[in-house]
C-alpha positions in Angstrom: 1.6 -1.5 -5.1 3.1 -1.0 -1.6 5.2 2.0 -0.6 7.0 1.5 2.8 8.8 4.5 4.3 12.4 3.4 4.8 15.5 5.1 6.0 18.6 4.6 3.7 20.6 2.7 6.3 22.4 -0.6 6.1 19.7 -2.7 7.7 17.0 -1.3 5.3 19.3 -1.5 2.3 19.9 -5.2 2.9 16.2 -5.8 3.4 15.5 -4.6 -0.1 18.6 -6.3 -1.6 17.5 -9.7 -0.1 13.9 -9.5 -1.4 12.7 -12.1 -3.9 12.5 -10.5 -7.4 8.7 -11.0 -7.6 8.3 -9.2 -4.2 10.7 -6.3 -5.2 8.7 -5.8 -8.4 5.5 -5.0 -6.3 6.9 -2.2 -4.1 7.8 1.4 -4.7 9.5 2.3 -1.4 9.8 5.8 -0.1 13.6 6.1 0.5 14.5 8.7 3.1 18.1 10.0 2.8 19.4 12.2 5.6 23.0 12.5 4.3 25.0 11.7 1.3 27.7 10.5 3.7 31.5 11.2 3.8 32.2 8.9 0.9 30.1 9.9 -2.2 31.3 7.0 -4.2 30.2 4.5 -1.6 26.8 6.2 -1.4 26.2 6.2 -5.1 27.4 2.6 -5.4 25.0 1.3 -2.9 22.1 3.3 -4.4 22.7 2.1 -7.9 23.3 -1.6 -6.9 20.3 -2.0 -4.6 17.7 0.3 -6.3 18.7 -0.2 -10.0 15.8 -1.5 -12.1 13.0 -0.7 -9.7 10.9 2.4 -9.1 11.2 4.3 -5.8 10.4 7.6 -4.2 13.3 9.7 -3.0 12.8 11.9 0.0 15.8 14.1 1.0 15.7 15.0 4.7 15.8 18.5 6.3 19.6 18.4 6.8 20.2 18.0 3.1 17.5 20.5 2.2 19.1 23.1 4.5 22.7 22.4 3.4 22.0 22.3 -0.3 20.4 25.0 -2.4 19.6 22.4 -5.0 19.6 19.0 -3.1 18.1 17.0 -6.0 20.5 18.4 -8.5 23.3 17.5 -6.1 21.9 13.9 -5.9 21.9 13.7 -9.7 25.5 14.8 -9.8 26.5 12.2 -7.2 24.7 9.5 -9.1 25.9 10.7 -12.5 22.4 10.2 -13.7 22.4 6.4 -13.1 18.9 6.3 -11.5 17.3 9.1 -13.5 13.8 8.1 -14.6 13.5 5.5 -11.8 12.6 7.8 -8.9 10.0 10.3 -8.0 11.3 13.3 -5.9 9.3 13.8 -2.7 8.9 17.3 -1.2 7.5 18.3 2.1 4.8 21.0 1.9 7.0 23.1 4.2 10.0 22.7 1.8 8.1 23.9 -1.3 11.1 26.2 -2.2 12.9 23.2 -3.6 10.0 22.4 -6.0 11.8 23.9 -9.0 15.0 21.9 -8.3 13.1 18.6 -7.9 11.1 19.4 -11.1 14.4 20.1 -13.0 15.7 16.5 -12.4 12.5 14.5 -12.6 11.2 12.7 -15.7 8.5 10.9 -13.7 6.5 13.6 -11.9 6.8 14.7 -8.3 5.3 13.8 -4.9 4.2 16.0 -2.0 4.4 14.6 1.5 1.7 16.0 3.8 1.9 15.3 7.5 -1.0 15.1 9.9 -0.8 18.7 11.1 -0.6 20.1 7.6 -3.7 18.5 6.1 -6.1 21.5 6.5 -4.3 23.8 4.1 -2.3 21.4 2.0 -4.4 21.0 -1.1 -4.9 24.6 -1.7 -1.2 25.3 -1.3 -0.1 22.4 -3.5 -2.5 23.7 -6.2 -1.0 27.2 -6.0 2.6 25.9 -6.3 1.7 23.6 -9.3 -0.1 26.5 -11.0 2.9 28.7 -10.6 5.1 26.1 -12.4 2.4 25.0 -14.9 2.4 21.4 -13.5 -0.8 19.4 -13.7 -2.0 17.6 -10.6 -2.1 14.4 -12.7 1.8 14.5 -12.5 1.7 14.7 -8.7 1.5 11.9 -6.1 0.1 12.8 -2.7 1.6 11.1 0.3 -0.8 11.5 3.3 1.5 10.8 6.3 -0.5 10.3 9.5 2.8 9.3 11.2 2.1 7.7 14.6 -1.5 6.9 15.2 -3.3 5.8 18.3 -6.5 3.7 18.5 -8.2 6.1 21.0 -8.0 8.9 18.3 -9.8 7.0 15.6 -12.8 9.3 15.8 -10.5 12.2 14.9 -8.9 10.3 12.0 -12.4 9.5 10.7 -13.2 13.2 10.7 -9.9 14.1 9.0 -10.4 11.4 6.3 -13.9 12.6 5.6 -13.0 16.2 5.4 -9.8 15.8 3.5 -10.5 13.0 1.1 -14.2 13.2 0.6 -14.8 16.9 0.6 -12.1 18.0 -1.9 -12.9 17.6 -5.5 -9.3 18.2 -6.5 -8.2 15.1 -4.7 -9.3 13.0 -7.7 -6.9 14.9 -9.9 -3.7 13.5 -8.3 -1.9 10.6 -10.0 -1.7 8.5 -6.8 -2.7 9.0 -3.2 -0.5 7.1 -0.7 -1.9 6.7 2.8 0.9 6.1 5.4 0.9 5.6 9.2 2.3 3.5 11.9 0.9 2.2 15.2 4.1 0.4 16.3 4.7 1.2 20.0 7.3 3.7 21.2 10.5 2.7 22.9 9.0 3.7 26.3 6.0 1.3 25.7 8.4 -1.5 24.9 10.8 -1.0 27.8 8.8 -3.0 30.4 8.2 -6.1 28.3 9.7 -9.3 29.8 12.3 -11.3 27.9 11.5 -14.4 25.8 7.7 -13.7 25.7 5.6 -13.0 22.7 3.8 -9.7 23.0 1.4 -8.7 20.2 0.5 -5.2 19.0 -2.4 -4.7 16.6 -1.6 -3.1 13.3 -4.0 -0.2 13.5 -2.5 1.3 10.3 -4.4 -1.4 8.4 -7.7 -0.1 9.9 -6.9 3.5 9.0 -6.2 2.5 5.4 -9.4 0.5 5.2 -11.3 3.5 6.7 -9.8 5.7 3.9 -10.7 3.2 1.2 -14.2 2.5 2.5 -15.1 6.2 2.6 -13.5 6.8 -0.8 -14.2 3.8 -3.0 -13.6 5.8 -6.2 -10.0 6.7 -5.2 -7.1 4.4 -6.1 -5.3 4.5 -2.7 -1.8 3.0 -2.1 -1.0 1.4 1.3 2.2 2.7 3.1 3.6 2.2 6.6 6.9 2.5 8.6 7.4 -1.3 8.8 7.8 -2.9 12.2 9.8 0.0 13.6 7.7 3.1 13.8 8.8 6.7 13.5 11.1 7.0 16.4 14.9 7.1 16.1 16.8 6.1 19.2 20.1 7.9 19.6 22.8 6.0 21.5 22.9 6.9 25.2 26.2 6.6 27.0 26.1 3.6 29.4 22.9 2.2 28.0 23.0 -1.3 26.5 20.1 -2.1 24.1 18.2 -5.3 24.2 18.0 -7.9 21.4 14.6 -8.1 19.9 12.7 -9.7 17.0 9.7 -8.0 15.3 7.6 -10.4 13.2 4.7 -9.1 11.2 1.5 -11.1 10.9 -1.7 -10.4 9.0 -3.2 -8.4 11.8 -0.5 -7.6 14.3 3.2 -7.4 15.2 4.7 -10.2 17.3 7.4 -8.7 19.4 10.0 -10.9 21.2 12.4 -9.2 23.5 15.7 -10.8 24.4 18.2 -9.6 27.0 20.6 -6.7 27.0 23.7 -6.9 24.8 26.0 -6.5 27.8 24.4 -9.6 29.2 25.0 -11.6 26.1 21.9 -10.6 24.1 23.5 -11.5 20.8 25.0 -14.8 21.9 23.7 -17.5 19.7 21.9 -19.5 22.4 20.0 -16.5 23.6 19.0 -15.4 20.1 17.9 -19.0 19.5 15.5 -18.8 22.4 13.8 -15.8 20.6 13.9 -17.5 17.3 12.3 -20.6 18.8 9.4 -18.4 19.9 8.9 -17.1 16.3 9.1 -20.5 14.7 6.5 -21.8 17.2 4.0 -19.1 16.2 1.0 -20.3 14.3 1.6 -17.5 11.9 5.2 -18.4 11.2 5.5 -18.7 7.4 8.3 -21.2 7.1 11.8 -21.1 5.9 10.9 -20.7 2.2 8.8 -17.6 2.7 11.5 -15.0 2.7 15.2 -14.5 3.3 14.3 -13.4 6.9 12.2 -16.4 7.7 14.9 -18.7 6.4 17.5 -16.9 8.7 15.2 -17.2 11.7 14.6 -20.9 11.0 18.3 -21.7 10.5 19.1 -20.2 14.0 16.2 -22.1 15.6 17.2 -25.4 14.0 20.9 -24.9 15.0 22.2 -24.6 11.4 23.5 -21.0 11.8 26.7 -20.5 13.7 26.3 -16.7 14.0 23.3 -14.6 15.2 24.5 -11.5 13.4 24.3 -8.0 14.9 21.5 -5.5 15.6 21.6 -4.3 12.0 21.0 -7.9 10.8 17.8 -7.9 12.8 16.6 -4.6 11.2 17.1 -6.4 7.9 15.2 -9.5 9.2 12.3 -7.3 10.5 11.9 -5.3 7.2 12.5 -8.2 4.8 9.8 -10.4 6.4 7.4 -7.4 6.7 7.6 -6.4 3.1 7.2 -10.0 1.9 4.2 -10.4 4.3 2.5 -7.3 2.9 3.0 -8.3 -0.7 1.9 -11.9 -0.2 -1.2 -10.7 1.7 -2.2 -8.3 -1.1 -1.7 -10.9 -3.8 -3.5 -13.6 -1.8 
């Protein structure tokens, strides 16, 4: 199983919708919802169409938790019970006050999301909350979210892994343990990269997961990441024009190809084709039959496509290829 952390936005929605059925069957994504939107019918329709039939985790963001006394009950009302039994509610340790609400709608257990700075006291606190509601740890999934990791801090991660996973007997009682992180560079780190060149970034999240697995061979750990996008969210800045870019995941790194700014024609077909050509020429390019995303890239490179899409299209491309790559690597 693979559990990518994905925002519920159009690019990510389409990435899931365009997955091959055999790939979709191997993932249980952690879907992060920040808002039910201004059109509840549209929200529920997209949820039911794209996620119907496959299991997923549902994480409701701080804005919803703050606005709704019972956010998961509100979700069930919006969905009219359509996805009940398919999803596992996810709760931040800091938002434990919605535990009873999440418990009331769940038929498939619960998950606690524990972030890097919360590891020290998390297990004792989770145990206390579960005891209070008479819930067994065997009904709880634990999401260990290291968030953004840096290679220079691996000594610290090794210590955290040993202390948290190896020194706590209760860790073996959880139903699943999901290890999530990302090493994808920040926007600042990417800003100086020249156009039409392939820049590679090692996927250190793989090393962190293998570290966890090697030190805890008896635990059935699940791999998770933030895809080829990292944890940052870039808010539009007046007067700023973003660059076109392609993120292409390989077995060990991310190939990053930056185009030019949109105001300079970054989404014009000939300029996007230059970036696609760089991807197709990679030794690691999987070919047009590998995924919807690879086919899309190849069609632009070969001149078959007459449109390069928009920036949201390329979020879909990045995620769709990434998920397919992870599943094929695991099965291979």
